[in-house]
Each structure stands twice: as structure tokens, then as C-alpha cells.
KOLLUM-965886 format. One line per 8 residues: for each residue x, y, z of N, C-alpha, C. Coordinates in Angstrom, 3 decimals. Example, Ala and Ser with C-alpha at 12.3 -4.5 7.8 and 13.67 -1.06 7.14 Angstrom:
<nodes>
13.190,-5.690,7.800,12.300,-4.500,7.800,13.200,-3.300,7.800  12.850,-2.250,7.080,13.670,-1.060,7.140,12.900,0.030,7.870 .
</nodes>
This chain:
<nodes>
187.090,104.753,120.745,188.201,105.579,121.194,189.464,105.284,120.383  189.719,103.966,120.163,190.900,103.565,119.386,190.826,104.106,117.970  189.651,103.974,117.368,189.456,104.490,116.009,189.654,106.000,115.995  189.136,106.673,117.027,189.288,108.126,117.109,190.736,108.533,117.226  191.498,107.804,118.036,192.925,108.100,118.180,193.657,107.940,116.860  193.328,106.871,116.130,193.980,106.624,114.845,193.648,107.722,113.844  192.362,108.150,113.876,191.949,109.223,112.965,192.716,110.511,113.264  192.906,110.811,114.553,193.657,111.999,114.940,195.099,111.894,114.454 .
195.684,110.708,114.596,197.066,110.498,114.166,197.207,110.719,112.665  196.236,110.187,111.903,196.275,110.378,110.449,196.116,111.856,110.090  195.202,112.533,110.802,194.965,113.950,110.525,196.237,114.769,110.736  196.942,114.506,111.845,198.173,115.245,112.137,199.248,114.934,111.094  199.304,113.659,110.698,200.305,113.247,109.714,200.135,113.979,108.395  198.880,114.085,107.926,198.634,114.724,106.619,198.526,116.245,106.725  198.000,116.742,107.836,197.818,118.189,107.966,199.132,118.908,108.211  200.001,118.275,108.997,201.249,118.945,109.367,202.486,118.245,108.782 .
202.207,117.302,107.878,203.286,116.600,107.179,204.275,115.958,108.161  203.702,115.334,109.199,204.521,114.633,110.198,204.438,113.153,109.888  205.519,112.597,109.377,205.498,111.202,108.954,205.322,110.285,110.169  204.340,109.397,110.054,204.088,108.445,111.137,203.274,109.037,112.262  202.838,110.306,112.124,202.049,110.937,113.169,202.916,111.309,114.355  202.289,111.587,115.498,203.013,111.942,116.699,203.566,110.695,117.370  204.626,110.898,118.162,205.110,109.745,118.918,204.098,109.375,119.994  204.325,108.236,120.639,203.321,107.691,121.552,203.003,108.650,122.692 .
204.035,109.256,123.293,203.807,110.143,124.436,202.985,111.354,124.075  203.397,112.043,123.020,202.638,113.224,122.587,201.250,112.845,122.088  201.169,111.688,121.444,199.862,111.237,120.945,198.877,111.030,122.075  199.357,110.391,123.154,198.474,110.163,124.303,198.023,111.479,124.912  198.980,112.430,125.074,198.628,113.727,125.653,197.646,114.486,124.774  197.935,114.528,123.473,197.081,115.269,122.538,195.680,114.676,122.492  195.607,113.343,122.354,194.295,112.695,122.295,193.534,112.838,123.605  194.290,112.739,124.722,193.629,112.900,126.014,193.002,114.267,126.163 .
193.761,115.301,125.776,193.225,116.655,125.849,192.020,116.835,124.933  192.124,116.277,123.720,191.041,116.442,122.756,189.764,115.755,123.227  189.860,114.502,123.664,188.675,113.760,124.083,188.111,114.303,125.393  189.000,114.717,126.285,188.524,115.303,127.547,187.743,116.582,127.289  188.257,117.390,126.340,187.568,118.634,125.990,186.193,118.343,125.383  186.145,117.349,124.488,184.869,116.979,123.854,183.865,116.479,124.886  184.343,115.605,125.776,183.451,115.062,126.801,182.963,116.151,127.747  183.860,117.059,128.130,183.476,118.138,129.030,182.439,119.055,128.375 .
182.669,119.398,127.107,181.724,120.275,126.394,180.360,119.599,126.250  180.380,118.291,125.957,179.120,117.559,125.821,178.365,117.535,127.143  179.085,117.271,128.231,178.458,117.244,129.553,177.907,118.616,129.929  178.708,119.657,129.649,178.272,121.015,129.975,177.020,121.389,129.195  176.957,120.978,127.929,175.784,121.287,127.110,174.546,120.567,127.640  174.690,119.274,127.986,173.564,118.518,128.528,173.108,119.090,129.861  174.063,119.493,130.693,173.717,120.077,131.994,172.990,121.404,131.810  173.434,122.188,130.840,172.787,123.476,130.558,171.347,123.269,130.093 .
171.160,122.292,129.186,169.809,122.017,128.686,168.905,121.515,129.797  169.462,120.697,130.699,168.677,120.175,131.810,168.233,121.304,132.741  169.167,122.210,133.071,168.836,123.322,133.948,167.847,124.274,133.273  168.027,124.476,131.958,167.106,125.350,131.226,165.701,124.761,131.218  165.617,123.429,131.064,164.323,122.755,131.077,163.661,122.876,132.446  164.449,122.693,133.514,163.916,122.822,134.873,163.454,124.249,135.149  164.224,125.217,134.672,163.864,126.619,134.874,162.578,126.969,134.128  162.446,126.451,132.911,161.240,126.711,132.126,160.023,126.116,132.813 .
160.166,124.879,133.334,159.066,124.220,134.027,158.679,124.997,135.282  159.692,125.462,136.025,159.414,126.236,137.239,158.698,127.542,136.908  159.092,128.187,135.811,158.445,129.435,135.403,156.999,129.192,134.998  156.741,128.068,134.308,155.377,127.736,133.913,154.503,127.493,135.129  155.053,126.762,136.121,154.291,126.497,137.339,153.985,127.799,138.080  154.972,128.682,138.135,154.774,129.960,138.815,153.722,130.803,138.093  153.757,130.767,136.770,152.786,131.547,136.002,151.376,130.997,136.188  151.245,129.658,136.186,149.943,129.040,136.404,149.397,129.411,137.777 .
150.275,129.387,138.772,149.834,129.722,140.122,149.424,131.181,140.211  150.154,132.063,139.524,149.804,133.478,139.515,148.448,133.698,138.864  148.218,133.013,137.747,146.935,133.131,137.057,145.801,132.614,137.928  146.082,131.549,138.666,145.082,131.003,139.585,144.737,132.013,140.669  145.758,132.675,141.239,145.518,133.664,142.281,144.748,134.867,141.737  144.964,135.200,140.470,144.224,136.297,139.855,142.751,135.935,139.717  142.477,134.671,139.410,141.119,134.248,139.126,140.263,134.174,140.385  140.843,133.734,141.512,140.064,133.560,142.734,139.385,134.856,143.205 .
140.118,135.977,143.350,139.433,137.208,143.768,138.472,137.724,142.711  138.787,137.479,141.441,137.887,137.894,140.358,136.545,137.191,140.497  136.588,135.883,140.730,135.363,135.106,140.905,134.610,135.541,142.164  135.356,135.759,143.230,134.742,136.152,144.504,134.048,137.505,144.384  134.683,138.430,143.683,134.108,139.759,143.500,132.758,139.675,142.793  132.679,138.887,141.726,131.432,138.773,140.978,130.343,138.077,141.792  130.744,137.086,142.591,129.759,136.395,143.431,129.226,137.315,144.525  130.092,138.121,145.110,129.655,139.053,146.142,128.717,140.108,145.576 .
128.890,140.459,144.309,127.959,141.390,143.673,126.551,140.801,143.631  126.479,139.498,143.352,125.173,138.829,143.338,124.549,138.859,144.721  125.364,138.597,145.745,124.856,138.595,147.118,124.380,139.985,147.522  125.171,141.006,147.173,124.826,142.371,147.587,123.509,142.841,146.975  123.158,142.298,145.816,121.912,142.716,145.164,120.677,142.216,145.913  120.860,141.228,146.798,119.725,140.680,147.546,119.804,140.950,149.046  120.885,141.550,149.509,121.108,141.638,150.948,120.047,142.479,151.663  119.421,143.439,150.966,118.364,144.254,151.567,116.974,143.775,151.152 .
116.818,143.417,149.908,115.497,143.009,149.424,115.096,141.609,149.891  116.074,140.707,150.025,115.773,139.338,150.445,116.961,138.785,151.238  117.052,139.166,152.536,118.201,138.753,153.348,118.370,137.237,153.439  117.267,136.492,153.516,117.360,135.033,153.608,117.997,134.438,152.352  117.610,134.984,151.221,118.180,134.513,149.962,119.658,134.875,149.877  119.996,136.071,150.304,121.403,136.487,150.310,122.229,135.587,151.215  121.656,135.192,152.355,122.348,134.299,153.284,122.560,132.924,152.649  121.568,132.451,151.913,121.682,131.156,151.237,122.795,131.182,150.186 .
122.841,132.248,149.413,123.875,132.385,148.390,125.251,132.489,149.042  125.325,133.199,150.168,126.597,133.352,150.868,127.140,132.001,151.330  126.261,131.134,151.788,126.690,129.799,152.196,127.193,128.987,151.007  126.544,129.160,149.865,127.004,128.451,148.660,128.378,128.964,148.239  128.564,130.268,148.347,129.868,130.843,148.020,130.933,130.327,148.978  130.582,130.191,150.252,131.531,129.674,151.237,131.973,128.255,150.877  131.041,127.445,150.385,131.388,126.079,149.964,132.403,126.105,148.828  132.194,127.027,147.884,133.110,127.123,146.747,134.492,127.591,147.198 .
134.522,128.594,148.055,135.809,129.114,148.531,136.538,128.079,149.387  135.780,127.287,150.141,136.410,126.217,150.931,137.061,125.198,150.008  136.359,124.869,148.931,136.920,123.944,147.940,138.169,124.544,147.311  138.134,125.840,147.027,139.282,126.509,146.420,140.485,126.483,147.350  140.237,126.676,148.655,141.332,126.630,149.620,141.899,125.224,149.753  141.012,124.235,149.729,141.458,122.844,149.856,142.322,122.414,148.680  142.066,122.999,147.516,142.802,122.612,146.304,143.761,123.706,145.859  144.022,124.685,146.751,144.808,125.859,146.370,146.206,125.542,145.879 .
146.822,124.483,146.430,148.190,124.152,146.054,148.247,123.110,144.938  147.091,122.622,144.520,147.062,121.601,143.473,147.163,122.254,142.098  147.916,121.631,141.229,148.046,122.144,139.866,146.989,121.566,138.945  146.355,120.475,139.383,145.355,119.830,138.539,144.200,119.318,139.396  143.063,119.144,138.746,141.907,118.519,139.362,141.257,117.638,138.296  140.364,116.756,138.690,139.702,115.904,137.701,138.481,116.627,137.135  138.060,116.188,135.971,136.866,116.775,135.357,135.650,116.551,136.250  135.585,115.394,136.887,134.469,115.103,137.783,134.404,116.125,138.911 .
135.545,116.432,139.525,135.580,117.418,140.606,135.266,118.820,140.091  135.722,119.117,138.881,135.458,120.434,138.297,133.968,120.615,138.019  133.301,119.552,137.585,131.856,119.615,137.339,131.105,119.829,138.651  131.540,119.154,139.714,130.906,119.347,141.021,131.027,120.796,141.467  132.192,121.398,141.215,132.398,122.794,141.599,131.544,123.732,140.750  131.476,123.480,139.445,130.709,124.380,138.577,129.225,124.289,138.887  128.755,123.128,139.356,127.351,123.001,139.748,127.048,123.878,140.958  128.001,123.998,141.876,127.817,124.887,143.024,127.775,126.342,142.561 .
128.626,126.663,141.589,128.621,128.027,141.039,127.287,128.322,140.350  126.764,127.331,139.630,125.496,127.515,138.923,124.335,127.696,139.892  124.433,127.087,141.065,123.392,127.274,142.068,123.304,128.740,142.487  124.457,129.415,142.531,124.456,130.847,142.856,123.796,131.642,141.734  124.142,131.309,140.478,123.565,132.043,139.353,122.081,131.753,139.178  121.636,130.563,139.581,120.212,130.227,139.465,119.371,131.065,140.415  119.995,131.543,141.497,119.289,132.453,142.394,118.933,133.735,141.653  119.857,134.194,140.823,119.641,135.436,140.078,118.718,135.249,138.881 .
118.867,134.120,138.175,118.105,133.905,136.940,116.812,133.130,137.152  116.754,132.333,138.210,115.545,131.554,138.463,115.248,130.569,137.341  113.968,130.479,136.984,113.532,129.544,135.935,113.972,129.975,134.542  114.520,131.180,134.411,114.960,131.663,133.100,116.313,131.074,132.689  116.917,130.285,133.569,118.221,129.691,133.281,118.083,128.188,133.066  118.618,127.719,131.944,118.631,126.290,131.648,120.060,125.893,131.278  120.608,124.910,131.964,121.980,124.467,131.730,121.997,122.961,131.481  122.638,122.560,130.411,122.806,121.146,130.090,124.296,120.821,130.053 .
124.725,119.894,130.888,126.130,119.475,130.937,126.213,117.995,130.613  126.947,117.663,129.560,127.118,116.277,129.141,128.594,115.925,129.191  128.928,114.865,129.939,130.326,114.462,130.109,130.498,113.013,129.680  131.427,112.774,128.779,131.790,111.412,128.400,132.327,110.700,129.642  131.756,109.544,130.029,132.235,108.832,131.230,133.732,108.560,131.212  134.309,108.378,130.026,135.745,108.106,129.922,136.583,109.326,130.293  135.956,110.497,130.290,136.698,111.731,130.563,136.627,112.165,132.025  135.833,111.503,132.832,135.572,111.947,134.199,136.833,112.080,135.047 .
137.764,111.149,134.881,138.961,111.141,135.727,140.171,111.813,135.088  139.974,112.459,133.945,141.072,113.162,133.282,141.395,114.448,134.038  142.674,114.760,134.157,143.122,115.935,134.913,143.114,117.196,134.043  142.636,118.282,134.619,142.629,119.593,133.966,143.002,120.643,135.012  143.352,121.859,134.598,143.659,122.918,135.576,142.431,123.253,136.423  142.591,123.522,137.715,141.445,123.899,138.564,140.800,125.196,138.096  139.498,125.314,138.368,138.734,126.514,138.016,138.838,126.847,136.533  138.780,125.818,135.700,138.847,126.039,134.255,137.474,126.396,133.685 .
136.431,125.756,134.186,135.095,125.958,133.624,134.434,127.249,134.097  134.738,127.688,135.309,134.027,128.826,135.887,134.100,130.093,135.024  135.283,130.496,134.534,135.306,131.714,133.701,134.570,131.539,132.378  134.497,130.295,131.870,133.760,130.066,130.622,132.269,130.271,130.854  131.756,129.692,131.950,130.341,129.872,132.263,130.048,131.322,132.636  130.965,131.945,133.333,130.774,133.340,133.706,130.628,134.213,132.463  131.388,133.866,131.419,131.288,134.608,130.162,129.880,134.527,129.581  129.236,133.352,129.739,127.865,133.189,129.233,126.915,134.156,129.929 .
127.050,134.298,131.246,126.179,135.199,131.988,126.504,136.659,131.690  127.767,136.931,131.453,128.187,138.309,131.220,127.730,138.830,129.867  127.763,137.970,128.859,127.471,138.429,127.494,126.143,137.900,126.947  125.280,137.404,127.829,123.998,136.887,127.332,123.150,138.028,126.780  122.260,137.663,125.854,121.434,138.661,125.192,120.438,139.288,126.167  119.930,138.473,127.061,118.939,138.934,128.025,118.941,137.989,129.202  118.418,138.431,130.339,118.366,137.541,131.495,117.222,136.542,131.372  116.423,136.653,130.323,115.303,135.737,130.139,115.717,134.591,129.217 .
115.371,133.378,129.671,115.560,132.176,128.844,117.002,131.995,128.374  117.925,132.118,129.277,119.325,131.868,128.947,119.566,130.361,128.929  120.092,129.878,127.826,120.322,128.442,127.649,121.821,128.200,127.426  122.425,127.382,128.271,123.854,127.066,128.173,124.030,125.568,127.998  124.833,125.204,127.017,125.137,123.792,126.777,126.634,123.558,126.935  126.983,122.503,127.661,128.389,122.152,127.876,128.584,120.680,127.517  129.565,120.436,126.653,129.910,119.063,126.265,131.396,118.830,126.537  131.693,117.708,127.191,133.083,117.323,127.461,133.269,115.895,126.964 .
134.216,115.721,126.036,134.393,114.409,125.423,135.846,114.222,124.992  136.169,113.008,124.580,137.517,112.670,124.133,137.526,112.515,122.621  138.629,112.995,122.000,138.784,112.849,120.559,140.265,112.923,120.203  140.771,111.869,119.569,142.161,111.831,119.107,143.157,112.156,120.227  143.034,111.461,121.339,143.939,111.641,122.491,143.881,113.048,123.065  142.770,113.714,122.870,142.574,115.047,123.447,141.251,115.087,124.197  141.209,115.914,125.231,139.939,116.191,125.888,139.406,117.496,125.307  138.155,117.473,124.900,137.520,118.638,124.272,136.415,119.143,125.202 .
136.433,120.422,125.460,135.395,121.068,126.264,134.743,122.150,125.411  133.440,122.033,125.207,132.708,123.023,124.412,131.568,123.589,125.255  131.501,124.903,125.290,130.429,125.590,126.015,129.819,126.622,125.070  128.499,126.551,124.898,127.806,127.473,123.993,126.574,128.036,124.694  126.233,129.275,124.350,125.021,129.882,124.894,124.194,130.473,123.759  123.027,130.988,124.096,122.148,131.591,123.088,122.154,133.107,123.180  123.287,133.657,123.647,123.424,135.102,123.726,123.791,135.712,122.387  124.221,136.972,122.411,124.525,137.674,121.157,125.939,137.416,120.654 .
126.743,136.641,121.400,128.067,136.261,120.923,129.154,137.237,121.328  130.359,136.942,120.841,131.535,137.750,121.165,131.661,138.943,120.229  132.246,140.012,120.735,132.616,141.123,119.869,133.798,140.702,118.998  133.969,141.362,117.871,135.031,140.996,116.934,136.407,141.124,117.569  136.593,142.120,118.420,137.884,142.314,119.067,138.212,141.163,120.010  137.188,140.564,120.610,137.392,139.426,121.504,137.745,138.183,120.693  137.075,137.988,119.570,137.337,136.822,118.717,138.775,136.804,118.217  139.324,137.986,117.949,140.694,138.071,117.447,141.700,138.204,118.580 .
141.221,138.131,119.815,142.052,138.249,121.017,142.778,139.595,121.093  142.258,140.600,120.377,142.810,141.946,120.517,142.351,142.541,121.842  141.139,142.192,122.204,140.556,142.706,123.431,141.195,142.010,124.614  141.871,142.732,125.473,142.561,142.134,126.620,141.963,142.569,127.949  140.855,143.303,127.909,140.233,143.736,129.147,139.470,142.572,129.776  139.421,142.547,131.088,138.696,141.489,131.772,139.611,140.312,132.076  139.438,139.741,133.246,140.329,138.681,133.691,139.975,137.329,133.088  138.678,137.050,132.955,138.214,135.712,132.620,138.831,135.040,131.407 .
138.426,135.461,130.199,138.879,134.816,128.964,140.374,135.027,128.752  140.875,136.212,129.064,142.307,136.495,128.899,143.139,135.550,129.779  142.722,135.382,131.012,143.382,134.483,131.950,143.276,133.041,131.469  142.082,132.674,131.028,141.819,131.306,130.575,142.728,130.925,129.410  142.874,131.820,128.460,143.698,131.531,127.290,145.152,131.245,127.689  145.688,132.050,128.606,147.068,131.841,129.043,147.235,130.511,129.751  146.285,130.159,130.593,146.368,128.893,131.331,146.320,127.701,130.383  145.448,127.761,129.400,145.285,126.636,128.475,146.513,126.483,127.583 .
147.074,127.600,127.125,148.222,127.524,126.222,149.475,127.014,126.913  149.478,126.968,128.244,150.602,126.388,128.972,150.484,124.872,129.076  149.356,124.330,128.650,149.150,122.884,128.674,149.664,122.259,127.372  150.022,120.967,127.391,150.449,120.295,126.152,149.352,120.346,125.096  149.682,120.904,123.937,148.734,121.042,122.826,147.471,121.791,123.242  147.615,122.692,124.203,146.458,123.456,124.665,146.039,124.510,123.651  144.742,124.610,123.420,144.226,125.557,122.423,142.853,126.049,122.852  142.636,127.350,122.757,141.337,127.954,123.042,140.810,128.604,121.770 .
139.580,128.252,121.401,138.958,128.800,120.197,137.642,129.470,120.567  137.477,130.712,120.130,136.230,131.444,120.344,135.534,131.633,119.000  134.219,131.487,118.986,133.473,131.692,117.746,132.042,132.086,118.086  131.362,132.594,117.079,129.948,132.928,117.208,129.140,131.982,116.334  128.234,131.253,116.943,127.340,130.362,116.197,125.917,130.822,116.498  125.168,130.060,117.267,123.859,130.578,117.683,124.027,131.597,118.802  125.203,131.616,119.371,125.591,132.564,120.406,127.091,132.454,120.578  127.600,132.761,121.747,129.025,132.620,122.007,129.366,131.139,122.148 .
130.465,130.736,121.514,130.890,129.335,121.551,132.379,129.296,121.936  132.666,128.551,123.001,134.049,128.400,123.489,134.451,126.948,123.367  135.620,126.723,122.774,136.122,125.353,122.616,137.535,125.273,123.185  137.742,124.327,124.074,139.032,124.104,124.708,139.540,122.721,124.317  140.807,122.648,123.896,141.432,121.371,123.543,142.724,121.230,124.315  142.949,120.025,124.881,144.192,119.728,125.592,144.517,118.255,125.437  145.789,117.932,125.380,146.202,116.541,125.309,145.851,115.832,126.614  145.453,114.581,126.485,145.110,113.786,127.667,146.389,113.401,128.383 .
</nodes>
């Protein structure tokens, strides 16, 4: 502060040709006004940045919650379609699937206000979803899920895997011999989720994200990109291949 006052005095002396600078009274007033203004502006700027950061975080949380609400009825609609296909031909089977769906929806309600879940819990949920799809595919469905033990307790957004697996069923080449592989592992402080099937793959418009129809992948991409270093990559290899990356 003392150095700053002296610098101001020198500046006034040379800028306005005032020998010896301002007298003590005016110097105190001038310096007080100058430093008070600087401190106030600095505080106002920091307060603005803090409020802007809080507002951005609140908007992200609201968007994530909105995307979550969009996904729940989307998933329920597709599951009910599976049930309706058996409700007349095999009522007992339809009843069994309905109970499995109820378990999933109960889990969704229990975690409805949570912003994150563990990979272990997400795998338990996706296994319940796969039980519903196995009713439709029977022995023609083979699913392999491999999880790095170190990744089990890592937090991810709820209902992250379901739209990825749903994509496999939606775009598979045939209902016969559908093979899905899922790998979850850690690499360079990131959790990597890869899901691949033996279907005919993505259309070119989907790969370039031009295609915005359908809730699943479009919703998934937005949710992932709101995460730190979140990235979704789609490609065609032996079939459709989805890769998700997020910071741990």
C-alpha cells in the first residue's frame, strides 16, 4: 500500500507537473478513493464469477435431471412394447416380464433424485433389463460383461448403460445369434465403457451425429458431454461400437 501511494504521488508529480506531489490531505483522499475503487471492482468481479459459476452448475444439474426424466418414459415405453407382444400369446410370460420391469422402475424411483450411481449398481440394473430382453431373444442372445474390479465403485450418471444396450437390440442385424460385449475399465485417470455388437452398425448420419431422431443416443451424448472430459464415440467395426470416456 505504501509503495502504491508513493507511485501515485510520483505519477501526479510528473503527469501534472505538481512539484512534490499532492499535499498530505489530498494525497490521502485521492489514494483512498483509488484503492477503494480498485478493491471494490476486484470484489465485484470475483462475486460475479462466483455467481456465474453457481448458475452454470445449477443449469447443468437441471439439464441432467431433464435428460433423466426424458429417458425414463422412453425406456418404459419400449419395455411395455415387449410385454404387450406376449400378453395374449403367453400371459404368464408377460406377467413375469412385468414384474421384472417393476423391479427396474422401483430402482429408478429409489435413485430418482441421485445425480450419480456406482458402476456396480448400474451393472445390477442392466442385468435386470437384459432379463427382459432375454425373454424376447431367448437362446439367440449372448451378452458378455467384463468390469475391472477397480472400477466397480466409480460414480457415473444413472441409467447410462441402458440406452447403449437398447441401441444394440434396435439396430441388430437379426434377432438370431445377437452377441453383445461390454468392457468397463480404467485408463489414464478415465473410466472407459465400450459396448459392441455383431449387428450391421450405425448409419452414416448417426456416426456424424447429424441424425437427431430418437431419444437414446442423442440423450446419452448430451449427458456424457456434461461430465468432466466426457466423450462419446460411435464407430462401425464388426458391428456397432460405442465408447464412453469420463474422468474418474
